[in-house]
N, C-alpha and C positions, 0 to 999 in steps of 0.2 A: 447141645448134644452131638451135633455133627462134628464140631471142633474136637470134642472129646474122643469121638471114634477115630478121627484122623490121627490124633496124638497116639492113641493106643496102637494103631496100625503101624506108625513109624517106629515105635518102640519094639514091636514084634519083629519087624524087618531087621532092625539093628541087632536085636538079640540073636536072631538066626545067623546074621553075618558074623557076629562075635564068636558064637559057638563054633562055626565052621572054621574061622581063622585059628581059634585056640586049639582045635583038634586036628589041624592040618598034618598030614603024614610027615614024619621026620622032624617035627617042630618040638623043641625042648625049651622050657623057660626056667630061668634061675635069676632071682632078684630083679625081675622085670626085664630081663634080656633074653633074646633068642640065642641059644648056644648049641653048637654041634648038630650033627644028624641031618642029612639030606640037603636040599637046596637052601641057600641062605635066603632068609626073608627079612626085608627091611622093616624094623619096628614101626607100627602105626597105631599107637594107643588111642588116638582120637577116633570119633565115630566115622563110619564109612558113609559120608554124605558130601555132596559137592560144596566147595567154598566154605568148609568148616573153619572158623577162626577162633582158636583157643583163647587168644587175648581178648577178643570182643566178648566171648562168653564169660570171661572173668569180669570184665567191665560191667556187664549186665547183672551179674551176681551181686557185685558190690553195690550197684545202684538199687537193686531190690532190697538189700539189707538196709541201706540208708533210708529209703522211702518208708520201710516198715518201722524202723526205730523212730524216725522223726514224726511219724503219725501219732506216736504216744507222747513224744517230747520234742518239740521243734528245735530245742537247744541242745539236743543230744549230739555229742561230738563223735564224728566218724573219721578215724585215721587208718591209713594202710601202713603196714610195716614193709618197707621197700616197695617195689613195683613202679618206680619212676618211669619205666618204659611205657607204661599204660597211659601216660598223659598225652601221647601223640599216636596217631595211627596213619596207615597208608591211605592215600586217596583211592577211592574205588576206580578201578580200571587203569591206575597209574602207580606201579610199584616204586617208582623213583621219587615220588613226592609224598610228603607227610603233612598232616594237618593236626591241630590241637583236638584232642578228644574232649570237647567242651561239655557235653552232657555228663560224661563221667566225672570231670573235674568239679562240676556243680554239685555232684552228689557227695563229695568228700570235703573235709575241712582241712586236712593236713596229710603229709606223707612223712613217715619216720624212716629215714634212710640210714642203713647200717654201713659202716666201713667206707665212708666217703674219703677221709684223709688218712686214717690209720686203722689197721686191723686185718689186712690181707698180705700174706696168708696167716698171720698170727699177730697178737698184740704187740704194739710198738713198731711194727713194720709199716712203713709209709706205702700207701696204695700207688700202683703204677699210674703214670701220667695219663695213659689212654683211658683207663677206667675212670679216673677222676674227672677228666675233661668231658667225657660222655655224660656222666652223672650230673655235672654242673650245667651242661647244656639243657638237659631235661628238667633240672631244678629251676632254671630260668623260665622255662615254659610254664611250669607249675605256678611259680610266684606271680608271673605276669597275669595268670588267670585266677588269681585270688586264693590259691592253695598255699598254706603255710608249710614251710619245710623245717623239720626237726632232724637232727643228725645224732646218731649214736656211734661213736668211734670206740676202738678198743686199744688201751694202752696202760702200761704199768709204771714207766719211768716218768719222773716229773717233767722232764724236757719234752717228751712226746705229748703228755697230757696238756701242758701249757700251750704247746704249739697247736694242738687240735682246737682248743677253745679260742685261741687267737684267730685261726683261719676261719672257723665257723662264724664267729662274731663279725668278722670283716665282711662276710657275705650276708649278714643279718639272719643267719640260721640260728635256731635254738638248739644248743648242743648239750650232750651228756657223754662223758667218757667213762666207760666201765672197764674194770680190770679183767673180768672174765666174760668171754663172749656168750651171748644168748644161745641156747636156753638155760645155761648154767649160772646166769647172774643171780647171786644169792646173798648179797650183803651190801651194806652202805660203803661208798668209796672211802678208801683210806686217805686219799688226797684228791682234791681238796676236801678238808673236813666239813666245810659248809658249802651250800650251793653257790655257784657263781652267780653274781648279781642277786644275792639274797635280798628279800624285801618284805615289808610288812603289809603289802597290799592284798586285798581279797581278789581272787582270780575266779571269774565266772564265765570267761570265754578265752579262746586262744589268742585273742588280740593283745592281751597284756601279759602273755606268758614270757618269762625271762629264763626259766630253767625247768628241769624235770628230773625225776628219778625213775629208772626202769629196773624192776626187780621181779624175776620170774619164779625163782625157787625160794619160798618163804620158810621152809622147814627148819633152817638153822636158828630161827628166832624163837623156837619153843611153841608154847600154846598159842592159839589164835588170838587171844586177848593180849598176850605179851607182844606178839608181832604187830598188832594194830597200834599199841601204845608206843612201841619203838619207832615206828614211822611217824607217829603223831609228834614225836620229840624232834622232828626236823622241820625245816622251813622251805621245802621245795614247793614250787608253784603248782606242780602236777605230779602225781605218782601213777605209774603204769604197773599193775599187778595182775597175777593170775586170778581167775575166778575162784580157784580152789587153794586151800591151805592144806597140804597133804591130801588126804582122801575126801575131805569135807569142804563144801562150798563156804566161802566167807559169809558170815551172818550179816544181816542188815545193820546190826549194831557195830560190827567191825568196820563195815564200809563207811558208816556215819563217822566213826572215830577217825578214819583216814582222811576225811574231808576237811580237817582243820589242821593248820600249821601249829607249831609250838607257840607262836606269838598270838594265836587265836584267830587269825584271818582265815577266810575260806579258800580252799583250793580245789582243783579238779582231780577226780579219781577215775581212771580209765581201766577197763578190763581187757585182758589179752584173750583173743579168740582166734584159733586157727581155722580158716575156712577152706584150705586146700589139702588138708590131710586129716584122716580119721585116726584117733588114738585108741589103742586097745585097752587103755586104762581109764577112759572116760565113761561117764554114766550111760551114754547112749549105745555103747558097744554091746553086741550080743555074742553069747558064747560060741555060736555056730559060725560066726563071721571069720573070714580069712581072705587071703589074696584070691580074687576072682569070684568070691561068694560072700555077699551079693556081687553081681557082675560089675558094679560100679566101683568096687574096691580094687585098686591096682597094686603096684609093687611097693614094698616097704621103702621108707626113706633111707638113703645110704648112711646118714649120721644118726638115725634113730629107728631101729628095726621094729619098734613098738608103734610106730606111726606109718600109715599107708597113704600114698597118693589116692585121691578120689576123683572120679569123673564129676567135677563140681557143677556141671551144667544139668546133671540129673535131678529131677524133682524129688527123688527119695532123699538125696543128701541135702538139698536146699531146704526141705521141710524140717530137717533136723536142726539146721542153723537158724532159719528165719521164717517169717510169714504166718506164725500161729502162736497161740499162748503156751504151747508145749515146747517151743523152740529155745535154742541156746541163747539167742539174742534177747528174746522176751525175758528169760530168766535174769539176764544181766540188768535189764531195765527194772525189773521187779525188785532186785536186790538194792537198787538205789545208786548204781554207778552213773557217772556223768557222761560216759561214752565208751567206745570200744576201739581197740587197736586190732585191726584185721591182719593177721599174718597168713602166710601161705598163698598170697596173691600171685606170687611168681611161679606157682606150680604149673602154669601153662607151658613152661619150658619142657617139662616131662612129656607133655602131649604134643609138643612140636618136634622133639628129637630124642626122647628117652632119657635114661639116666646120664648119658654122656653130656647131653645138653644142660642138665641141671648142674653137673659138676663144673662145666665150662662157664656157666653164668655166675657161680659163687665168687 
């Protein structure tokens, strides 16, 4: 009871600070930025409390999701989409030294990193050496601590696609090359026609994973049953799909169909879930919601104005995602998925430095 009262008191104090900050004289907001009018104010989207660590709050969130999911199924697979920087953290009291975030890495099974070798700023473009080397250094930390690394590059020419697969296989990463960057990935690759290292083995864990397919927009495939059968006609070891096909959630029957390769062997089916942004087209969205209301809904994403950054450490948002039988993650478990791919884990950039920090990190 005492702990609950203390929590309420902290939230009330924070709400008062946020209201005062949002209504400061001369302050005008547009797309999450302060623009014009009066004295310039440095954006500070994180809560006004000492030593707030946006990255650590995201680690805790992912750890909570993993603990909840694995309490129902100990073999439930938890991947993050990007977020390699979260595998290490500064040592307390020494900003110049970093240490592996071991508790965090123990909670996840793999990291799916985008644009390691190709895809920045567009498909077929080789990533800059500085970005690549930094990501490779972090990937080494992950693999050393038992976290598998998957890579999704973006390329359209055969030369770039072949080079991406070659470079990733040399590092023992599991690669997939998409022609269209996420979230618009909406079809099977034109090249290669069949999965790299195609095999007839049943895949029940990431240990034997040789390849995967990532497909977010399934609407071009027609009806839900047509979509499930189209992917069933492939031999990928794992498929990552959205929970929804158009407006409707995938049925348990569709998920079960996806679990088998064309050859008949078993494979993994993972659901895409964004934990760092709220979408105005998802089932949990309320008609009265908008930027700033509820208070934990922040600015829209630059590349998707129908999605909004959320203060992901807030219990209101976390209860939507995990921790109870009405949550998003429980729905994924109940539908029969083998695991989740958690996107939005890098939204901490916004709470560290606003939209400019998000754009710089891409």
